[in-house]
VEXNUKE-473371 format. One record per residue (C-alpha): residue number from 1; residue in three letters; x negated, y, z. Coordinates in nm, 3 decimals, m for minus. Layout:
BEGIN
+-----+------+---------+---------+---------+
:  nr : rest :       X :       Y :       Z :
+-----+------+---------+---------+---------+
: NUM :  ALA :       X :       Y :       Z :
...
+-----+------+---------+---------+---------+
//
This chain:
BEGIN
+-----+------+---------+---------+---------+
:  nr : rest :       X :       Y :       Z :
+-----+------+---------+---------+---------+
:   1 :  MET :  m0.680 :  m0.303 :  m1.088 :
:   2 :  PHE :  m0.615 :  m0.391 :  m1.453 :
:   3 :  ASP :  m0.395 :  m0.662 :  m1.599 :
:   4 :  VAL :  m0.413 :  m0.818 :  m1.944 :
:   5 :  ALA :  m0.075 :  m0.677 :  m2.053 :
:   6 :  GLY :  m0.182 :  m0.325 :  m1.960 :
:   7 :  LEU :  m0.507 :  m0.357 :  m2.151 :
:   8 :  ARG :  m0.318 :  m0.478 :  m2.458 :
:   9 :  VAL :  m0.090 :  m0.176 :  m2.432 :
:  10 :  MET :  m0.382 :   0.067 :  m2.422 :
:  11 :  ARG :  m0.542 :  m0.096 :  m2.725 :
:  12 :  ALA :  m0.212 :  m0.085 :  m2.916 :
:  13 :  ILE :  m0.155 :   0.283 :  m2.834 :
:  14 :  ALA :  m0.505 :   0.364 :  m2.958 :
:  15 :  GLU :  m0.443 :   0.173 :  m3.280 :
:  16 :  GLN :  m0.082 :   0.279 :  m3.346 :
:  17 :  GLY :  m0.080 :   0.639 :  m3.220 :
:  18 :  SER :   0.259 :   0.633 :  m3.041 :
:  19 :  PHE :   0.448 :   0.446 :  m2.770 :
:  20 :  THR :   0.717 :   0.341 :  m3.019 :
:  21 :  ALA :   0.471 :   0.198 :  m3.271 :
:  22 :  ALA :   0.275 :   0.026 :  m2.993 :
:  23 :  ALA :   0.597 :  m0.124 :  m2.857 :
:  24 :  ASN :   0.692 :  m0.256 :  m3.202 :
:  25 :  SER :   0.348 :  m0.412 :  m3.256 :
:  26 :  LEU :   0.358 :  m0.591 :  m2.919 :
:  27 :  GLY :   0.726 :  m0.686 :  m2.917 :
:  28 :  TYR :   0.807 :  m0.464 :  m2.616 :
:  29 :  THR :   1.059 :  m0.186 :  m2.570 :
:  30 :  GLN :   0.939 :   0.174 :  m2.566 :
:  31 :  PRO :   1.046 :   0.221 :  m2.200 :
:  32 :  ALA :   0.845 :  m0.089 :  m2.104 :
:  33 :  ILE :   0.536 :   0.062 :  m2.268 :
:  34 :  SER :   0.588 :   0.388 :  m2.081 :
:  35 :  GLN :   0.626 :   0.202 :  m1.752 :
:  36 :  MET :   0.304 :   0.004 :  m1.803 :
:  37 :  VAL :   0.111 :   0.321 :  m1.886 :
:  38 :  ARG :   0.244 :   0.491 :  m1.572 :
:  39 :  ARG :   0.139 :   0.188 :  m1.365 :
:  40 :  LEU :  m0.212 :   0.204 :  m1.512 :
:  41 :  GLU :  m0.235 :   0.576 :  m1.442 :
:  42 :  GLN :  m0.131 :   0.514 :  m1.080 :
:  43 :  ARG :  m0.394 :   0.244 :  m1.042 :
:  44 :  THR :  m0.673 :   0.449 :  m1.201 :
:  45 :  GLY :  m0.572 :   0.777 :  m1.037 :
:  46 :  THR :  m0.599 :   0.975 :  m1.360 :
:  47 :  ALA :  m0.404 :   1.054 :  m1.678 :
:  48 :  LEU :  m0.465 :   0.813 :  m1.962 :
:  49 :  VAL :  m0.244 :   0.965 :  m2.233 :
:  50 :  GLU :  m0.137 :   1.316 :  m2.333 :
:  51 :  ARG :   0.218 :   1.323 :  m2.467 :
:  52 :  SER :   0.300 :   1.556 :  m2.754 :
:  53 :  GLY :   0.652 :   1.502 :  m2.889 :
:  54 :  ARG :   0.677 :   1.155 :  m3.037 :
:  55 :  THR :   0.303 :   1.113 :  m3.057 :
:  56 :  VAL :   0.047 :   1.063 :  m2.786 :
:  57 :  ARG :  m0.324 :   1.124 :  m2.761 :
:  58 :  LEU :  m0.552 :   0.932 :  m2.533 :
:  59 :  THR :  m0.740 :   1.129 :  m2.272 :
:  60 :  GLU :  m1.112 :   1.070 :  m2.226 :
:  61 :  ALA :  m1.036 :   0.809 :  m1.961 :
:  62 :  GLY :  m0.767 :   0.653 :  m2.183 :
:  63 :  SER :  m1.004 :   0.632 :  m2.480 :
:  64 :  LEU :  m1.272 :   0.470 :  m2.264 :
:  65 :  LEU :  m1.022 :   0.216 :  m2.129 :
:  66 :  ALA :  m0.890 :   0.137 :  m2.479 :
:  67 :  ASP :  m1.244 :   0.084 :  m2.609 :
:  68 :  ARG :  m1.333 :  m0.146 :  m2.320 :
:  69 :  ALA :  m0.997 :  m0.323 :  m2.352 :
:  70 :  ALA :  m1.081 :  m0.439 :  m2.704 :
:  71 :  ASP :  m1.399 :  m0.612 :  m2.586 :
:  72 :  ILE :  m1.234 :  m0.757 :  m2.273 :
:  73 :  LEU :  m0.937 :  m0.894 :  m2.468 :
:  74 :  ASP :  m1.167 :  m1.050 :  m2.726 :
:  75 :  ARG :  m1.353 :  m1.228 :  m2.446 :
:  76 :  ILE :  m1.027 :  m1.342 :  m2.288 :
:  77 :  GLU :  m0.902 :  m1.479 :  m2.621 :
:  78 :  LYS :  m1.228 :  m1.669 :  m2.672 :
:  79 :  ALA :  m1.208 :  m1.807 :  m2.319 :
:  80 :  GLN :  m0.848 :  m1.916 :  m2.378 :
:  81 :  ALA :  m0.953 :  m2.093 :  m2.697 :
:  82 :  GLU :  m1.241 :  m2.267 :  m2.518 :
:  83 :  VAL :  m1.019 :  m2.377 :  m2.230 :
:  84 :  SER :  m0.760 :  m2.506 :  m2.477 :
:  85 :  ALA :  m1.034 :  m2.705 :  m2.651 :
:  86 :  ILE :  m1.138 :  m2.860 :  m2.320 :
:  87 :  ALA :  m0.778 :  m2.938 :  m2.226 :
:  88 :  GLY :  m0.725 :  m3.102 :  m2.563 :
:  89 :  LEU :  m1.056 :  m3.294 :  m2.542 :
:  90 :  GLN :  m1.192 :  m3.097 :  m2.838 :
:  91 :  ALA :  m1.475 :  m3.011 :  m2.601 :
:  92 :  GLY :  m1.572 :  m3.075 :  m2.242 :
:  93 :  ARG :  m1.846 :  m3.209 :  m2.020 :
:  94 :  VAL :  m1.863 :  m3.492 :  m1.769 :
:  95 :  ARG :  m2.142 :  m3.524 :  m1.513 :
:  96 :  LEU :  m2.179 :  m3.891 :  m1.425 :
:  97 :  MET :  m2.405 :  m4.046 :  m1.161 :
:  98 :  ALA :  m2.432 :  m4.424 :  m1.133 :
:  99 :  PHE :  m2.636 :  m4.681 :  m0.944 :
: 100 :  PRO :  m2.929 :  m4.814 :  m1.151 :
: 101 :  SER :  m2.813 :  m5.169 :  m1.222 :
: 102 :  SER :  m2.487 :  m5.041 :  m1.369 :
: 103 :  SER :  m2.692 :  m4.842 :  m1.622 :
: 104 :  ALA :  m2.763 :  m5.161 :  m1.817 :
: 105 :  THR :  m2.412 :  m5.305 :  m1.801 :
: 106 :  LEU :  m2.099 :  m5.105 :  m1.723 :
: 107 :  VAL :  m2.216 :  m4.751 :  m1.802 :
: 108 :  PRO :  m2.341 :  m4.807 :  m2.162 :
: 109 :  ARG :  m2.014 :  m4.977 :  m2.257 :
: 110 :  ALA :  m1.812 :  m4.696 :  m2.106 :
: 111 :  LEU :  m2.015 :  m4.418 :  m2.268 :
: 112 :  ALA :  m1.988 :  m4.585 :  m2.608 :
: 113 :  ARG :  m1.611 :  m4.614 :  m2.562 :
: 114 :  LEU :  m1.587 :  m4.249 :  m2.456 :
: 115 :  ARG :  m1.792 :  m4.131 :  m2.754 :
: 116 :  ALA :  m1.577 :  m4.331 :  m2.996 :
: 117 :  SER :  m1.250 :  m4.194 :  m2.859 :
: 118 :  HIS :  m1.363 :  m3.838 :  m2.775 :
: 119 :  PRO :  m1.681 :  m3.752 :  m2.968 :
: 120 :  ALA :  m1.669 :  m3.385 :  m2.868 :
: 121 :  VAL :  m1.704 :  m3.466 :  m2.496 :
: 122 :  THR :  m2.062 :  m3.453 :  m2.371 :
: 123 :  VAL :  m2.195 :  m3.655 :  m2.079 :
: 124 :  GLN :  m2.473 :  m3.564 :  m1.838 :
: 125 :  PHE :  m2.596 :  m3.888 :  m1.683 :
: 126 :  SER :  m2.823 :  m3.953 :  m1.386 :
: 127 :  GLU :  m2.900 :  m4.245 :  m1.157 :
: 128 :  ALA :  m2.874 :  m4.274 :  m0.780 :
: 129 :  GLU :  m2.767 :  m4.527 :  m0.522 :
: 130 :  PRO :  m2.424 :  m4.476 :  m0.362 :
: 131 :  PRO :  m2.520 :  m4.264 :  m0.060 :
: 132 :  GLU :  m2.693 :  m4.009 :  m0.285 :
: 133 :  SER :  m2.428 :  m4.019 :  m0.558 :
: 134 :  LEU :  m2.147 :  m3.963 :  m0.308 :
: 135 :  ALA :  m2.335 :  m3.669 :  m0.158 :
: 136 :  ALA :  m2.377 :  m3.525 :  m0.509 :
: 137 :  LEU :  m2.003 :  m3.564 :  m0.572 :
: 138 :  ARG :  m1.922 :  m3.390 :  m0.245 :
: 139 :  SER :  m2.155 :  m3.099 :  m0.323 :
: 140 :  GLY :  m2.013 :  m3.050 :  m0.674 :
: 141 :  GLU :  m2.324 :  m3.164 :  m0.859 :
: 142 :  VAL :  m2.140 :  m3.446 :  m1.040 :
: 143 :  ASP :  m1.781 :  m3.522 :  m1.144 :
: 144 :  LEU :  m1.787 :  m3.902 :  m1.121 :
: 145 :  ALA :  m1.991 :  m4.144 :  m0.912 :
: 146 :  VAL :  m2.023 :  m4.512 :  m0.998 :
: 147 :  ALA :  m2.094 :  m4.680 :  m0.665 :
: 148 :  PHE :  m2.072 :  m5.024 :  m0.507 :
: 149 :  SER :  m2.002 :  m5.170 :  m0.168 :
: 150 :  TYR :  m2.028 :  m5.517 :  m0.024 :
: 151 :  GLU :  m1.722 :  m5.674 :   0.129 :
: 152 :  GLY :  m1.652 :  m5.526 :   0.468 :
: 153 :  ASN :  m1.854 :  m5.210 :   0.402 :
: 154 :  ASP :  m1.742 :  m4.873 :   0.266 :
: 155 :  PRO :  m1.931 :  m4.714 :  m0.029 :
: 156 :  GLY :  m2.087 :  m4.455 :   0.201 :
: 157 :  ARG :  m2.235 :  m4.724 :   0.428 :
: 158 :  GLY :  m2.067 :  m4.551 :   0.720 :
: 159 :  VAL :  m2.260 :  m4.229 :   0.648 :
: 160 :  ASP :  m2.017 :  m4.057 :   0.413 :
: 161 :  ASP :  m1.652 :  m3.986 :   0.488 :
: 162 :  LEU :  m1.442 :  m4.096 :   0.189 :
: 163 :  SER :  m1.132 :  m3.903 :   0.298 :
: 164 :  GLY :  m1.007 :  m3.676 :   0.023 :
: 165 :  LEU :  m1.178 :  m3.874 :  m0.254 :
: 166 :  ASP :  m1.015 :  m4.095 :  m0.518 :
: 167 :  VAL :  m1.181 :  m4.438 :  m0.505 :
: 168 :  PHE :  m1.108 :  m4.698 :  m0.773 :
: 169 :  ASP :  m1.223 :  m5.059 :  m0.740 :
: 170 :  VAL :  m1.290 :  m5.155 :  m1.102 :
: 171 :  LEU :  m1.490 :  m5.475 :  m1.076 :
: 172 :  THR :  m1.554 :  m5.755 :  m0.825 :
: 173 :  ASP :  m1.905 :  m5.888 :  m0.873 :
: 174 :  PRO :  m2.015 :  m6.222 :  m0.718 :
: 175 :  VAL :  m2.355 :  m6.228 :  m0.548 :
: 176 :  MET :  m2.571 :  m6.519 :  m0.665 :
: 177 :  LEU :  m2.875 :  m6.695 :  m0.522 :
: 178 :  VAL :  m3.187 :  m6.700 :  m0.741 :
: 179 :  LEU :  m3.444 :  m6.977 :  m0.679 :
: 180 :  PRO :  m3.769 :  m7.087 :  m0.846 :
: 181 :  LYS :  m3.691 :  m7.343 :  m1.117 :
: 182 :  ASP :  m3.860 :  m7.629 :  m0.929 :
: 183 :  HIS :  m3.700 :  m7.549 :  m0.590 :
: 184 :  GLU :  m3.553 :  m7.857 :  m0.424 :
: 185 :  LEU :  m3.222 :  m7.681 :  m0.356 :
: 186 :  GLY :  m3.187 :  m7.590 :  m0.722 :
: 187 :  ALA :  m3.033 :  m7.931 :  m0.793 :
: 188 :  GLN :  m2.728 :  m7.844 :  m0.583 :
: 189 :  ASP :  m2.417 :  m7.694 :  m0.739 :
: 190 :  ALA :  m2.405 :  m7.437 :  m0.457 :
: 191 :  VAL :  m2.649 :  m7.361 :  m0.176 :
: 192 :  ASN :  m2.560 :  m7.306 :   0.187 :
: 193 :  LEU :  m2.726 :  m6.992 :   0.313 :
: 194 :  ALA :  m2.818 :  m7.161 :   0.640 :
: 195 :  ASP :  m3.042 :  m7.402 :   0.446 :
: 196 :  LEU :  m3.264 :  m7.108 :   0.344 :
: 197 :  GLU :  m3.378 :  m7.011 :   0.693 :
: 198 :  ALA :  m3.741 :  m7.108 :   0.626 :
: 199 :  GLU :  m3.762 :  m6.918 :   0.295 :
: 200 :  GLN :  m3.932 :  m6.589 :   0.225 :
: 201 :  TRP :  m3.699 :  m6.334 :   0.067 :
: 202 :  ILE :  m3.721 :  m6.065 :  m0.197 :
: 203 :  ALA :  m3.489 :  m5.774 :  m0.118 :
: 204 :  GLY :  m3.358 :  m5.493 :  m0.336 :
: 205 :  CYS :  m3.220 :  m5.149 :  m0.254 :
: 206 :  PRO :  m3.161 :  m5.050 :   0.112 :
: 207 :  ARG :  m2.793 :  m5.140 :   0.087 :
: 208 :  CYS :  m2.873 :  m5.477 :  m0.070 :
: 209 :  ARG :  m3.133 :  m5.547 :   0.197 :
: 210 :  GLY :  m2.878 :  m5.460 :   0.464 :
: 211 :  HIS :  m2.633 :  m5.701 :   0.305 :
: 212 :  LEU :  m2.894 :  m5.980 :   0.308 :
: 213 :  LEU :  m2.962 :  m5.918 :   0.677 :
: 214 :  THR :  m2.591 :  m5.925 :   0.757 :
: 215 :  LEU :  m2.532 :  m6.253 :   0.572 :
: 216 :  ALA :  m2.839 :  m6.417 :   0.723 :
: 217 :  HIS :  m2.743 :  m6.313 :   1.077 :
: 218 :  LYS :  m2.400 :  m6.464 :   1.026 :
: 219 :  ALA :  m2.572 :  m6.783 :   0.907 :
: 220 :  GLY :  m2.779 :  m6.790 :   1.225 :
: 221 :  PHE :  m3.125 :  m6.665 :   1.124 :
: 222 :  ASP :  m3.335 :  m6.356 :   1.062 :
: 223 :  PRO :  m3.465 :  m6.357 :   0.704 :
: 224 :  GLU :  m3.833 :  m6.298 :   0.639 :
: 225 :  VAL :  m3.843 :  m6.026 :   0.374 :
: 226 :  ALA :  m4.176 :  m6.059 :   0.196 :
: 227 :  PHE :  m4.119 :  m5.814 :  m0.092 :
: 228 :  GLU :  m3.885 :  m5.523 :  m0.163 :
: 229 :  THR :  m3.813 :  m5.381 :  m0.509 :
: 230 :  GLU :  m3.512 :  m5.222 :  m0.675 :
: 231 :  ASP :  m3.631 :  m5.350 :  m1.015 :
: 232 :  TYR :  m3.439 :  m5.670 :  m1.082 :
: 233 :  VAL :  m3.678 :  m5.773 :  m1.360 :
: 234 :  ALA :  m3.948 :  m5.766 :  m1.095 :
: 235 :  VAL :  m3.723 :  m5.959 :  m0.854 :
: 236 :  LEU :  m3.684 :  m6.243 :  m1.104 :
: 237 :  GLY :  m4.057 :  m6.237 :  m1.178 :
: 238 :  LEU :  m4.141 :  m6.270 :  m0.809 :
: 239 :  VAL :  m3.893 :  m6.555 :  m0.767 :
: 240 :  ALA :  m4.028 :  m6.731 :  m1.079 :
: 241 :  ALA :  m4.378 :  m6.709 :  m0.932 :
: 242 :  GLY :  m4.260 :  m6.895 :  m0.624 :
: 243 :  LEU :  m4.301 :  m6.597 :  m0.392 :
: 244 :  GLY :  m3.954 :  m6.610 :  m0.249 :
: 245 :  VAL :  m3.579 :  m6.635 :  m0.314 :
: 246 :  ALA :  m3.330 :  m6.353 :  m0.369 :
: 247 :  LEU :  m2.965 :  m6.257 :  m0.377 :
: 248 :  VAL :  m2.876 :  m6.092 :  m0.707 :
: 249 :  PRO :  m2.534 :  m5.961 :  m0.821 :
: 250 :  HIS :  m2.394 :  m6.157 :  m1.116 :
: 251 :  LEU :  m2.345 :  m5.841 :  m1.323 :
: 252 :  ILE :  m2.721 :  m5.793 :  m1.336 :
: 253 :  LEU :  m2.778 :  m6.151 :  m1.446 :
: 254 :  THR :  m2.573 :  m6.085 :  m1.761 :
: 255 :  THR :  m2.854 :  m5.862 :  m1.889 :
: 256 :  VAL :  m3.164 :  m5.987 :  m1.705 :
: 257 :  SER :  m3.287 :  m6.348 :  m1.714 :
: 258 :  HIS :  m3.603 :  m6.553 :  m1.663 :
: 259 :  PRO :  m3.674 :  m6.907 :  m1.788 :
: 260 :  ASP :  m3.841 :  m7.010 :  m1.462 :
: 261 :  VAL :  m3.556 :  m6.942 :  m1.221 :
: 262 :  VAL :  m3.225 :  m7.110 :  m1.146 :
: 263 :  VAL :  m2.910 :  m6.930 :  m1.038 :
: 264 :  ARG :  m2.667 :  m7.087 :  m0.793 :
: 265 :  PRO :  m2.358 :  m6.975 :  m0.598 :
: 266 :  VAL :  m2.423 :  m6.916 :  m0.231 :
: 267 :  VAL :  m2.212 :  m7.058 :   0.054 :
: 268 :  PRO :  m2.033 :  m6.881 :   0.211 :
: 269 :  PRO :  m1.958 :  m6.677 :  m0.103 :
: 270 :  SER :  m2.038 :  m6.308 :  m0.115 :
: 271 :  ARG :  m1.919 :  m6.033 :  m0.344 :
: 272 :  ARG :  m1.971 :  m5.666 :  m0.405 :
: 273 :  VAL :  m1.713 :  m5.426 :  m0.542 :
: 274 :  VAL :  m1.804 :  m5.177 :  m0.814 :
: 275 :  GLN :  m1.621 :  m4.848 :  m0.767 :
: 276 :  VAL :  m1.567 :  m4.527 :  m0.957 :
: 277 :  ILE :  m1.520 :  m4.227 :  m0.729 :
: 278 :  THR :  m1.409 :  m3.871 :  m0.799 :
: 279 :  THR :  m1.198 :  m3.600 :  m0.637 :
: 280 :  PRO :  m0.823 :  m3.548 :  m0.692 :
: 281 :  ASP :  m0.884 :  m3.210 :  m0.859 :
: 282 :  LEU :  m1.159 :  m3.337 :  m1.088 :
: 283 :  ARG :  m0.942 :  m3.630 :  m1.187 :
: 284 :  ARG :  m0.700 :  m3.381 :  m1.345 :
: 285 :  VAL :  m0.976 :  m3.252 :  m1.576 :
: 286 :  PRO :  m0.911 :  m3.419 :  m1.915 :
: 287 :  ALA :  m1.274 :  m3.510 :  m1.987 :
: 288 :  VAL :  m1.318 :  m3.661 :  m1.638 :
: 289 :  ALA :  m0.994 :  m3.858 :  m1.673 :
: 290 :  ALA :  m1.110 :  m3.988 :  m2.011 :
: 291 :  ALA :  m1.444 :  m4.099 :  m1.864 :
: 292 :  LEU :  m1.267 :  m4.270 :  m1.573 :
: 293 :  ASP :  m1.043 :  m4.450 :  m1.820 :
: 294 :  ALA :  m1.347 :  m4.560 :  m2.024 :
: 295 :  LEU :  m1.522 :  m4.693 :  m1.713 :
: 296 :  SER :  m1.211 :  m4.882 :  m1.597 :
: 297 :  SER :  m1.147 :  m5.032 :  m1.941 :
: 298 :  SER :  m1.511 :  m5.133 :  m1.981 :
: 299 :  ALA :  m1.508 :  m5.296 :  m1.638 :
: 300 :  ALA :  m1.200 :  m5.492 :  m1.744 :
: 301 :  GLU :  m1.389 :  m5.620 :  m2.046 :
: 302 :  LEU :  m1.680 :  m5.727 :  m1.827 :
: 303 :  ARG :  m1.457 :  m5.923 :  m1.595 :
: 304 :  GLY :  m1.276 :  m6.076 :  m1.894 :
: 305 :  ASN :  m0.928 :  m5.967 :  m1.793 :
: 306 :  PRO :  m0.681 :  m5.709 :  m1.924 :
: 307 :  CYS :  m0.705 :  m5.368 :  m1.766 :
: 308 :  ASP :  m0.446 :  m5.445 :  m1.501 :
: 309 :  HIS :  m0.616 :  m5.297 :  m1.198 :
: 310 :  GLN :  m0.462 :  m5.020 :  m0.990 :
: 311 :  ALA :  m0.708 :  m4.769 :  m1.134 :
: 312 :  CYS :  m0.601 :  m4.850 :  m1.490 :
: 313 :  GLU :  m0.233 :  m4.837 :  m1.396 :
: 314 :  GLU :  m0.273 :  m4.498 :  m1.231 :
: 315 :  ILE :  m0.473 :  m4.356 :  m1.520 :
: 316 :  GLU :  m0.217 :  m4.479 :  m1.774 :
: 317 :  GLY :   0.055 :  m4.323 :  m1.560 :
: 318 :  ASP :  m0.127 :  m3.988 :  m1.564 :
: 319 :  GLN :  m0.166 :  m4.001 :  m1.942 :
: 320 :  ALA :   0.203 :  m4.090 :  m1.993 :
: 321 :  SER :   0.312 :  m3.793 :  m1.785 :
+-----+------+---------+---------+---------+
//
């Protein structure tokens, strides 16, 4: 029913006492002011001003509208200032959800980078494996999901449809074999997976366990999974105690180690891809774009190469435009 211009006109008439003075204060012509008042009177179905020569008096309805207009316009101006602050990264919030092992590697680097470049942007961080984080992104609970997939599998493990999402592959992470230090195969430069048929295995998250089963089946055997834990410190402890062997992503081994294990490449080689996922609309939000840039740049540092990935190129293109 009301528009901002009309509310400004009513406030100006109340303050200035005439159409001419209100027009001068707002930079309008006097006929334009008269037209806006008539439009408001048509919309409200009642007279808002009483004309008396060159002066006007507000009716009861007009006075009420002018009083309310002052409060409404103040709120609008504050909202405009807050939105401008968000658009200029003087404020803003990013809701980030990432898989647990990235919380000790990629995510801390990225959040430190984001804080240094945009200290006014706040981050709400939570942990979840990719199926849950993608569901949270779809439902609007988070703005960015840091996920991973193994080669040949999509991040949603076939459960989640990725259509309509922006998916950026930021890091390729080799999967390594972890053996007890005195294991006879530890002397080899690389270990053929088929040679581990008789071993007991320690598996991680459901997706990681599924990856182990897939690799083992391709190598011609069904692995005996003796223990399951998503805590990679525990995984290394179990391996060190001689209770089994495990496949562990290299990224994790940059922050977690154990003196009584050896790490070897596995044959055939296996890799997982670390991905940052958002929606096209959220990607246009300045704080989200800044967080995506920080994650991509930090991933480039971890892999030891310049930020030359498609994600970085697209982000830089957005910023340039």
